[in-house]
Structure formats: structure tokens, C-alpha cells
C-alpha positions in Angstrom: -32.2 -21.5 10.1 -35.5 -19.6 9.2 -34.4 -16.6 11.2 -30.9 -16.5 9.6 -32.5 -16.6 6.1 -34.9 -13.8 7.2 -32.0 -11.7 8.4 -30.1 -12.2 5.1 -33.2 -11.2 3.1 -33.7 -8.2 5.4 -30.0 -7.0 4.9 -30.2 -7.3 1.1 -33.6 -5.8 0.5 -33.1 -3.2 3.2 -29.8 -2.0 1.6 -31.4 -1.3 -1.7 -34.6 0.1 -0.2 -32.6 2.5 2.0 -30.5 3.7 -0.9 -33.6 4.4 -3.0 -35.0 6.2 0.0 -31.9 8.2 0.4 -32.0 9.4 -3.3 -35.5 10.2 -3.1 -35.0 12.3 0.1 -32.0 14.1 -1.4 -34.3 15.0 -4.4 -36.3 17.1 -2.2 -33.2 19.2 -1.4 -32.7 20.2 -5.1 -34.5 23.4 -5.0 -31.5 25.3 -3.9 -29.4 23.7 -6.6 -32.2 24.7 -9.1 -32.0 28.4 -8.0 -28.2 28.3 -8.5 -28.7 26.9 -12.0 -31.1 29.6 -12.9 -28.9 32.3 -11.7 -26.0 30.8 -13.8 -28.2 31.1 -16.8 -28.8 34.7 -16.3 -25.1 35.7 -16.2 -23.8 37.5 -19.2 -21.2 36.6 -21.7 -22.2 33.0 -21.8 -20.6 31.2 -24.8 -23.0 29.9 -27.3 -22.0 26.3 -28.3 -22.7 24.8 -31.7 -24.8 21.5 -31.5 -25.2 18.6 -33.8 -28.6 17.0 -33.0 -28.5 13.3 -34.0 -31.6 11.2 -34.6 -30.9 7.5 -35.1 -33.8 6.1 -37.1 -34.5 2.6 -38.5 -37.8 2.5 -40.4 -39.4 5.3 -38.5 -41.6 6.8 -41.2 -44.5 6.9 -38.8 -42.9 9.3 -36.3 -39.9 10.9 -37.8 -41.7 14.0 -39.4 -43.2 14.9 -36.1 -39.9 14.5 -34.2 -38.0 16.6 -36.7 -40.7 19.3 -36.8 -40.5 19.5 -32.9 -36.7 19.8 -33.0 -37.1 22.8 -35.4 -38.9 24.6 -32.6 -36.2 24.6 -30.2 -35.4 28.0 -28.7 -31.8 28.5 -29.8 -30.1 30.4 -32.5 -30.9 28.4 -35.6 -27.4 28.9 -37.0 -25.9 27.1 -33.9 -27.6 23.7 -34.3 -28.2 21.4 -37.0 -30.3 18.1 -37.2 -29.0 14.9 -38.7 -31.2 12.0 -39.3 -29.3 8.7 -39.4 -31.4 6.5 -41.7 -30.0 3.2 -40.5 -30.7 0.3 -42.8 -34.1 1.7 -43.7 -36.4 0.0 -46.1 -39.3 2.5 -45.7 -39.8 6.3 -46.4 -37.9 7.5 -43.3 -35.4 9.4 -45.4 -37.9 11.1 -47.7 -40.2 12.2 -44.8 -37.3 13.6 -43.0 -35.9 15.5 -46.1 -39.2 17.2 -46.6 -38.6 18.8 -43.2 -35.3 20.3 -44.4 -32.9 18.3 -42.2 -29.8 16.5 -43.4 -30.3 12.8 -43.8 -27.3 10.4 -43.6 -28.0 7.0 -45.0 -26.2 4.0 -43.5 -26.3 0.4 -45.0 -24.6 -2.3 -43.0 -26.4 -5.5 -42.6 -23.6 -7.1 -40.6 -23.4 -4.5 -37.8 -27.0 -3.8 -36.7 -28.3 -1.8 -33.8 -28.4 1.9 -32.4 -24.8 1.5 -31.1 -23.3 0.8 -34.4 -25.3 3.6 -35.9 -24.1 6.0 -33.3 -20.4 5.0 -33.7 -20.6 5.4 -37.5 -22.3 8.9 -37.3 -20.1 10.3 -34.6 -17.0 9.3 -36.7 -18.4 10.8 -39.8 -19.3 14.2 -38.2 -16.0 14.5 -36.4 -14.2 14.5 -39.8 -15.9 17.8 -40.6 -15.9 17.1 -44.4 -19.2 18.9 -45.0 -19.3 21.2 -48.1 -23.0 22.4 -47.5 -22.8 26.1 -46.4 -25.9 25.6 -44.3 -24.1 23.1 -42.1 -21.7 24.4 -39.4 -18.0 23.6 -40.0 -17.5 22.6 -36.4 -19.7 21.3 -33.7 -18.9 21.7 -30.0 -21.2 19.0 -28.8 -23.5 16.2 -30.0 -27.1 15.6 -28.7 -28.8 12.2 -29.3 -32.6 12.2 -29.7 -34.7 9.1 -30.4 -36.9 9.1 -33.5 -40.2 9.1 -31.6 -39.4 12.0 -29.2 -40.6 15.4 -28.3 -38.1 17.7 -26.7 -38.5 20.7 -24.3 -37.9 23.9 -26.2 -35.2 24.9 -23.7 -33.1 21.8 -24.2 -30.2 23.4 -26.0 -30.1 26.5 -23.7 -30.0 24.2 -20.7 -27.2 22.1 -22.2 -25.3 25.2 -23.2 -25.3 26.3 -19.6 -24.0 23.0 -18.3 -21.3 23.0 -21.0 -20.2 26.4 -19.8 -19.9 24.9 -16.4 -17.4 22.4 -17.7 -19.6 19.4 -18.0 -18.5 16.9 -20.8 -21.3 14.3 -20.7 -24.9 15.3 -19.9 -28.2 13.4 -19.6 -31.5 15.1 -19.9 -34.5 13.9 -18.2 -35.7 11.0 -20.3 -39.5 10.6 -19.7 -42.6 9.2 -21.4 -45.5 11.0 -23.1 -48.8 10.8 -21.3 -51.2 8.3 -22.7 -54.2 8.1 -20.2 -56.1 4.8 -20.7 -53.1 2.8 -21.8 -52.1 0.8 -18.8 -48.8 -0.4 -20.5 -47.7 3.1 -21.5 -48.9 4.8 -18.3 -47.2 2.3 -15.8 -44.0 2.6 -17.9 -44.2 6.4 -17.5 -44.4 5.9 -13.7 -41.4 3.7 -13.8 -39.3 6.0 -15.9 -40.2 8.9 -13.6 -38.5 7.0 -10.8 -35.7 5.6 -12.8 -34.8 8.3 -15.1 -35.7 11.4 -13.0 -35.8 10.7 -9.2 -32.6 8.5 -9.0 -30.4 10.8 -11.1 -31.8 13.8 -9.1 -30.7 12.2 -5.9 -27.3 11.2 -7.5 -26.9 14.9 -8.6 -27.0 16.0 -4.9 -24.4 13.3 -4.1 -22.2 14.6 -7.1 -22.3 11.1 -8.6 -22.8 10.1 -12.2 -26.3 10.0 -13.5 -25.5 7.3 -16.1 -26.9 7.5 -19.6 -30.5 6.7 -20.7 -30.1 6.6 -24.5 -32.4 9.5 -25.3 -31.4 13.1 -24.6 -27.6 12.3 -24.2 -25.1 15.1 -24.9 -21.4 14.8 -25.4 -18.7 17.3 -26.1 -16.7 16.9 -29.3 -13.5 16.6 -27.4 -15.0 13.9 -25.2 -15.9 11.7 -28.2 -12.5 12.2 -29.7 -10.8 11.2 -26.4 -13.1 8.3 -25.7 -14.8 7.0 -28.9 -18.2 5.4 -28.7 -17.5 1.7 -28.8 -20.7 0.5 -27.0 -22.7 -2.1 -29.1 -24.6 -4.0 -26.4 -28.4 -4.1 -26.1 -28.1 -1.5 -23.4 -25.4 0.6 -25.3 -26.2 3.8 -23.4 -25.7 2.2 -19.9 -22.5 0.6 -21.1 -20.9 3.9 -22.5 -21.9 5.7 -19.3 -19.9 3.2 -17.2 -16.9 3.4 -19.7 -16.9 7.2 -19.3 -17.1 6.9 -15.4 -14.2 4.4 -15.4 -12.2 6.9 -17.4 -12.9 9.7 -14.9 -15.9 11.3 -16.7 -19.1 11.4 -14.8 -22.4 12.0 -16.5 -24.1 15.2 -15.4 -28.0 15.1 -15.0 -29.9 18.1 -16.5 -33.4 17.9 -15.0 -34.3 21.3 -16.5 -34.3 19.7 -20.0 -36.8 17.0 -20.8 -37.3 14.5 -23.7 -40.5 12.5 -24.0 -40.7 9.4 -26.0 -43.9 7.4 -27.1 -44.4 4.1 -25.4 -46.3 1.3 -27.1 -50.1 1.2 -26.3 -50.3 -2.5 -27.1 -48.5 -4.6 -24.4 -47.4 -7.1 -27.0 -45.5 -4.4 -28.8 -43.7 -3.4 -25.6 -42.4 -6.9 -25.0 -39.2 -6.5 -27.0 -38.4 -3.2 -25.4 -39.0 -4.5 -21.9 -37.0 -7.6 -22.6 -34.1 -5.6 -23.8 -34.2 -3.3 -20.8 -34.4 -6.2 -18.4 -32.2 -8.9 -19.8 -29.7 -6.6 -21.6 -28.4 -5.6 -18.2 -27.2 -9.1 -17.4 -24.1 -9.1 -19.7 -23.2 -5.8 -18.3 -23.6 -7.1 -14.7 -21.2 -9.9 -15.6 -18.8 -7.6 -17.4 -18.6 -4.5 -15.2 -19.9 -5.3 -11.6 -16.5 -6.7 -10.4 -14.6 -4.0 -12.3 -16.6 -1.2 -10.7 -16.3 -2.6 -7.3 -12.5 -3.1 -7.6 -12.1 0.4 -9.0 -14.3 1.9 -6.3 -12.0 0.4 -3.6 -8.8 1.0 -5.4 -9.6 4.7 -6.0 -11.6 5.1 -2.9 -14.4 6.5 -5.2 -17.9 6.8 -4.0 -18.9 7.9 -7.4 -17.9 4.5 -8.8 -19.3 2.7 -5.9 -22.6 4.4 -6.5 -22.6 3.2 -10.1 -21.9 -0.3 -8.8 -25.0 -0.1 -6.6 -27.0 1.1 -9.5 -26.0 -1.7 -11.8 -26.7 -4.5 -9.2 -30.0 -3.0 -7.9 -32.9 -5.2 -9.0 -35.8 -3.8 -11.0 -38.0 -2.0 -8.4 -41.1 -4.0 -9.3 -39.2 -7.2 -8.5 -37.9 -5.6 -5.3 -41.3 -4.5 -4.1 -43.0 -7.7 -5.0 -40.4 -9.7 -3.0 -40.9 -7.4 -0.1 -44.6 -7.8 -0.1 -44.3 -11.6 -0.4 -41.9 -11.6 2.6 -44.3 -9.4 4.6 -47.1 -11.9 4.0 -44.8 -14.9 4.9 -43.7 -13.2 8.1 -47.2 -12.4 8.9 -48.1 -16.1 8.6 -45.0 -17.3 10.4 -45.7 -14.9 13.3 -49.4 -16.0 13.6 -48.4 -19.7 13.6 -45.8 -19.0 16.4 -43.0 -20.2 14.2 -41.3 -16.9 14.9 -41.0 -16.0 18.6 -41.0 -12.2 17.8 -42.8 -9.9 15.5 -39.7 -7.7 14.9 -39.1 -9.3 11.4 -42.7 -8.5 10.5 -42.4 -4.9 11.7 -39.1 -4.5 9.8 -40.8 -5.8 6.6 -43.7 -3.5 7.0 -41.1 -0.6 7.4 -39.3 -1.6 4.2 -42.5 -1.7 2.3 -43.5 1.8 3.5 -40.2 3.2 2.5 -40.8 1.7 -0.9 -44.1 3.5 -1.1 -42.3 6.7 -0.1 -40.0 6.1 -3.0 -42.9 5.8 -5.4 -45.2 8.6 -4.1 -42.4 10.9 -3.2 -40.8 10.3 -6.6 -44.0 11.1 -8.5 -44.3 14.4 -6.3 -40.7 15.3 -7.2 -41.3 14.7 -10.9 -44.4 16.9 -10.8 -46.4 14.1 -12.1 -49.9 14.7 -13.2 -52.9 13.0 -11.6 -53.1 10.2 -14.3 -49.6 9.1 -13.2 -50.9 8.5 -9.7 -53.9 6.7 -11.1 -51.6 4.4 -13.2 -50.5 2.9 -9.9 -53.8 0.9 -10.0 -52.3 -0.9 -13.0 -49.4 -2.3 -11.0 -50.8 -5.8 -10.3 -51.7 -6.2 -14.0 -48.2 -5.0 -14.9 -46.6 -7.5 -12.4 -48.6 -10.4 -14.0 -47.7 -9.3 -17.5 -44.0 -9.0 -16.5 -44.0 -12.5 -15.0 -45.5 -13.9 -18.1 -42.8 -12.1 -20.2 -40.1 -13.6 -17.9 -41.5 -17.0 -18.6 -41.6 -16.4 -22.4 -38.0 -15.1 -22.5 -36.6 -17.9 -20.3 -38.3 -20.6 -22.2 -37.4 -19.3 -25.7 -34.1 -17.7 -24.8 -33.3 -14.0 -25.1 -31.9 -12.8 -28.5 -28.7 -10.7 -28.3 -29.9 -8.7 -31.3 -31.1 -5.1 -30.9 -34.7 -5.3 -31.9 -36.6 -2.1 -32.7 -39.8 -1.4 -30.7 -43.0 -1.5 -32.9 -44.3 2.1 -33.6 -48.1 2.6 -33.3 -48.2 6.4 -34.3 -49.0 7.4 -37.9 -48.3 11.0 -38.4 -46.1 12.4 -41.2 
């Protein structure tokens, strides 16, 4: 019975580990694709698309001015993009700080339907009507770019997105990363995790011609796409949900690693709890709603793209996967030393899986061009695991709210 259980565990953990290893290995093959992308940018007669840059903001007076100032520095014709700050149920000075920077502020008041998903739906509908009378605002937008209110974007972001749009892409996800904050273990270990989840995995999927999925920050959609498939995602992980809806409608999300957005993560671990709980537990309703649908459609349509998204949806958080692997390695070591197991094959296989997971982490950081501080942040892993276990206990004992709760901001620049 023990051996049967070990075999089952090996198959399950091995499947997820091997797939993550494959995605990482494929990421190393992206150089040729990058050269192809660079050459396509240099071709003449590229159409210049007009962008609406949307910044959903709920009580973001501490960070909104810096974000808007950064967006103004994008290297793209100024007449071909316009920034809209959606002041969603704000009770602070978000609107006034944004207005001082010369952007358009749209105020939304709706206490019944709260959260980023509802704010985006409302804003998309409003902008698609094209009822603007301000001569400084373009009459028509080709695409919409969503940027979080605490974000710095790379100056090439619209040039990159423009190239992908000219290649026929309809939904695009930029590399959604975290601003470095050496010395803050909570922020730095999150930065490592998002390098792997938001950069390495989508890069591997790009090589497989699969959908990158949406990450919430740095999402771009064509106007025609939003007219055809309206935004109706209102869960706590509304970005992930809309990405699945698009894929089930035959629209994959293209990953644009050449364009980067960097958000601020909380320094205080307590302030990160609501965000982490939303990421971890917000996936469960989507698992229940979409896992069987994705698997059924993958088989029905013989679609590897849909099957890949199914794998992504059911893959456990990497920290949980690696912690379980390490625990099984120790258990197998004990069982072998006590002669409960007649062979050390199981132990060797668990060691192999743990080694592959190390390759995923270290290889992923290398692929991401991570700085030395990101590697140093790996020392925080045990502390992060303990913090996460305590968070699980808190959430499971108190229950997880279904409401979308804003992450506490710690910056104070206007």
C-alpha cells in the first residue's frame, strides 16, 4: 500500500514538475523568436495604432501621480495614446492628483458592484461609445491597455504592443513583474515568484504557441475584440477568468516579453495578506467553474492550447509543490533507512524531481535577467513558507471573503 501511494504521488508531482521544466527549457529557445520580433519592428510602413491607456484606481492618492507621470514618458506619438484614470468609488484625492498631471479622470460611483472587474466593464463600455467632445481625446481607439495604479511601465510598451497588433494579435499580455525592493523579504520573494509565474511560464507557452493567460496588469485588447467578447469577468481573479473566456472563444492571449510593467509589492507582510489570499483562494471558484469545461473542450476540439490552460489552472502553487516534494524526499529517505522500502528507486526519483524544481527556479531567474538581489531573496523561502502556512490557517479558520479587497499602499509620493 505504501508503494502504491508513493507511485501515485510521484506521478502527480512528476507531471507538474516535468511540465514546468519543459516550459523553462523552451524559454531558453526564445532568442531566435526575439530576433524575428526585432526584425518585424524594423520593417517600414507599420500602422500606428491609437491606444486608450486605462488606470483603474480606488483610493490611490499615494501612487497615482507617479504612475501617470511615468505613462506620460512612453516613447510613442503623443496624439496616438490617451490616459484615462478610472476613479472607482474613491473617497480620497485620487482624482485631483491625477487631474494635476493632465490626464482624463472618469469617476465611477457604485457601492453595489465593487471591484476592478466592474470598474473595467464600466470603463470599456463608456469608451467604446466614443461620445467624447474634448478635442484632445482621439475620436477612436484601436486598442485598450490596462495598467494598475501602482505601476511603472517600460518606455517601449506601446511600440511593442503596436508591433504585435500589426501581426494580428487581439489580446496581449505584457511581462507583469515587481519593482525591486532589496531588504524587504516579502516583496523580494514575491518578485521571484512573479518572475517564474508571469515571465518564465508564458515565455515557454509562447514557444508552444499557447495562450499566455492574463495577469491583470499590462493587458491589451483590441477594440473589435471587446465589442465581440465584452468584459464580463467579476471574480476575485477577473483577469484569469477573462483570459479563459477568450481562449474558449478561440482567442489566445499573446505574451509580449519585450514590454514590461512593474508594480509595487507591500513591504509589510501583513499588508500583503489580502493580496496573497486573493491570488491563492480566488482561483478555487475558477477551478470549479472552468476545469471540467477546459478539459472537455480540449478533448472535443483536440486542442493542445486549451489543454495547456487546463494544466495551468490545476497546477498547484509552486511553493506548495516544492514543499510537498521536499517532504516526500525526507519521508522516502527515512523509509529507505528503516528498510520499509526494499529499493531506493523512489528516493532517487524524488531527488530528481527536487533537482528539476531547482532548475525551474534558477533557470527561470536566469531567463528573466534577474539581478543578484533576486537570487539572494531565495534565502527568504523558509520564512515565506512559514508565513504562507500561517496565512492558510487564518483564512481557513475565518473564511475567505468573496469581496475584492484592495491591497494596502505604502508609498507616499504625489
